[in-house]
C-alpha positions as CSV (number, residue, x, y, z in Angstrom):
1,M,16.1,46.3,-29.0
2,R,13.7,48.5,-27.1
3,G,10.2,49.1,-28.5
4,M,10.4,46.3,-31.0
5,R,7.3,44.1,-31.3
6,K,7.6,40.4,-31.0
7,T,6.9,38.5,-34.2
8,P,4.6,35.5,-34.2
9,C,7.6,33.3,-34.6
10,S,9.3,34.6,-31.5
11,I,6.1,34.3,-29.5
12,H,5.8,30.7,-30.7
13,K,9.4,30.0,-29.5
14,N,8.6,31.5,-26.1
15,V,5.5,29.3,-25.7
16,L,7.4,26.2,-26.8
17,H,10.2,27.0,-24.3
18,M,7.6,27.5,-21.5
19,L,5.9,24.1,-22.4
20,K,9.3,22.4,-22.3
21,L,10.0,23.8,-18.8
22,L,6.5,22.7,-17.6
23,S,7.1,19.2,-19.0
24,L,10.4,19.0,-17.3
25,E,8.9,20.1,-14.0
26,L,6.2,17.4,-14.3
27,I,8.8,14.8,-14.9
28,I,11.0,16.0,-12.0
29,S,8.1,16.1,-9.6
30,M,6.9,12.6,-10.3
31,T,6.7,10.3,-7.3
32,Y,5.6,6.8,-6.5
33,V,2.8,5.7,-4.1
34,V,1.6,2.5,-2.5
35,T,-2.0,1.3,-3.4
36,E,-4.5,-1.1,-1.9
37,N,-2.7,-4.1,-3.4
38,C,-0.3,-3.8,-0.4
39,I,-3.1,-4.2,2.2
40,R,-2.7,-7.4,4.2
41,C,0.3,-8.4,2.0
42,K,3.1,-6.1,3.1
43,Y,5.9,-8.1,1.3
44,Q,8.3,-5.2,2.0
45,D,10.7,-6.1,-0.8
46,C,10.4,-2.4,-1.7
47,V,11.8,-1.3,1.6
48,S,15.1,-3.0,1.2
49,V,15.8,-1.4,-2.2
50,C,14.7,2.2,-1.3
51,P,17.8,4.4,-1.4
52,V,16.2,7.2,0.7
53,D,14.2,5.2,3.3
54,C,10.8,6.8,2.4
55,F,8.6,3.9,3.5
56,Y,6.3,4.1,6.5
57,E,4.5,1.1,8.1
58,G,0.9,0.8,9.1
59,E,-0.8,-2.2,10.6
60,T,-2.1,-3.4,7.2
61,M,0.0,-1.7,4.6
62,L,3.0,0.5,3.8
63,V,3.1,4.0,2.4
64,I,5.7,6.2,0.6
65,D,6.3,9.7,1.6
66,P,5.8,11.4,-1.8
67,D,7.8,14.4,-0.6
68,Q,10.8,12.2,0.2
69,C,10.6,9.9,-2.8
70,I,13.4,10.6,-5.4
71,D,11.4,8.9,-8.2
72,C,14.0,6.3,-8.9
73,G,11.3,3.6,-9.5
74,V,13.3,0.7,-8.0
75,C,10.5,-0.1,-5.5
76,E,7.9,-0.4,-8.2
77,I,9.8,-3.2,-9.9
78,E,10.5,-5.1,-6.7
79,C,6.9,-5.2,-5.4
80,P,5.4,-8.7,-5.9
81,A,1.9,-7.4,-5.2
82,E,2.3,-4.7,-7.9
83,A,1.1,-2.2,-5.3
84,I,3.4,0.7,-6.2
85,I,2.5,3.0,-9.0
86,A,3.7,6.3,-10.4
87,D,1.6,9.3,-9.4
88,T,1.0,10.0,-13.0
89,V,-1.2,6.8,-13.4
90,P,-4.9,7.7,-13.7
91,G,-6.6,7.2,-10.3
92,A,-3.4,7.8,-8.3
93,E,-4.7,11.0,-6.7
94,K,-6.5,9.1,-3.9
95,W,-3.3,7.2,-3.1
96,I,-1.1,10.3,-3.2
97,E,-3.2,11.9,-0.5
98,L,-3.3,8.7,1.6
99,N,0.4,8.1,1.3
100,R,1.3,11.7,2.2
101,N,-1.1,11.7,5.2
102,Y,0.0,8.4,6.8
103,A,3.7,9.0,6.1
104,H,3.5,11.8,8.6
105,I,1.8,9.5,11.2
106,W,3.2,6.0,10.9
107,P,6.8,5.0,11.8
108,N,9.5,4.9,9.2
109,I,10.6,1.5,8.1
110,T,14.1,1.0,6.7
111,Q,14.6,-2.8,6.7
112,K,12.4,-5.6,5.5
113,G,10.5,-7.1,8.4
114,A,8.4,-10.2,8.8
115,V,5.9,-10.8,6.0
116,P,2.4,-11.8,7.1
117,A,2.1,-15.6,6.9
118,D,-1.1,-15.3,4.9
119,A,0.2,-12.6,2.5
120,D,-0.2,-14.7,-0.6
121,D,-3.8,-15.4,0.3
122,W,-4.6,-11.7,0.2
123,L,-2.7,-11.0,-3.0
124,K,-5.7,-11.1,-5.4
125,T,-8.4,-10.0,-3.0
126,P,-10.4,-7.1,-4.5
127,N,-11.6,-3.9,-2.7
128,K,-9.2,-4.3,0.2
129,Y,-9.2,-0.6,1.1
130,E,-12.9,-0.4,2.0
131,T,-12.8,-3.6,4.1
132,Y,-9.3,-4.1,5.5
133,F,-7.5,-0.8,5.6
134,N,-6.5,0.1,9.2
135,K,-5.3,3.6,10.2
136,E,-3.2,2.3,13.1
137,S,0.5,2.1,12.9
138,N,2.5,-1.0,13.2
139,G,5.0,0.5,15.6
């Protein structure tokens, strides 16, 4: 009806509806990213299970194109280095940017390749990004 004022109850319902839509959008837009645990390990188990081929290979690590990722989470479970996290994890912001940037530079990888012979030696090495990250592609 025209000219009727909204009651506090109807305003409350509208606000709740908007919050539900925002929550749904956040869930839908979630993605996964590769972190520094991958550096010098590159086990690549994640690549073989990815249904949309959204991994890209650098010389020292892999990245996920967050715009391609369909948020299935299969790769996170498969990664022995525990290098893959959801973008909702605190501290993921740095990795989202790095993954997005290098996914547009490095070549796409769709099959598991050779794992570095010393991958296990690097598994628990701290602060790998500052010391061992390489911007070069592996292709």
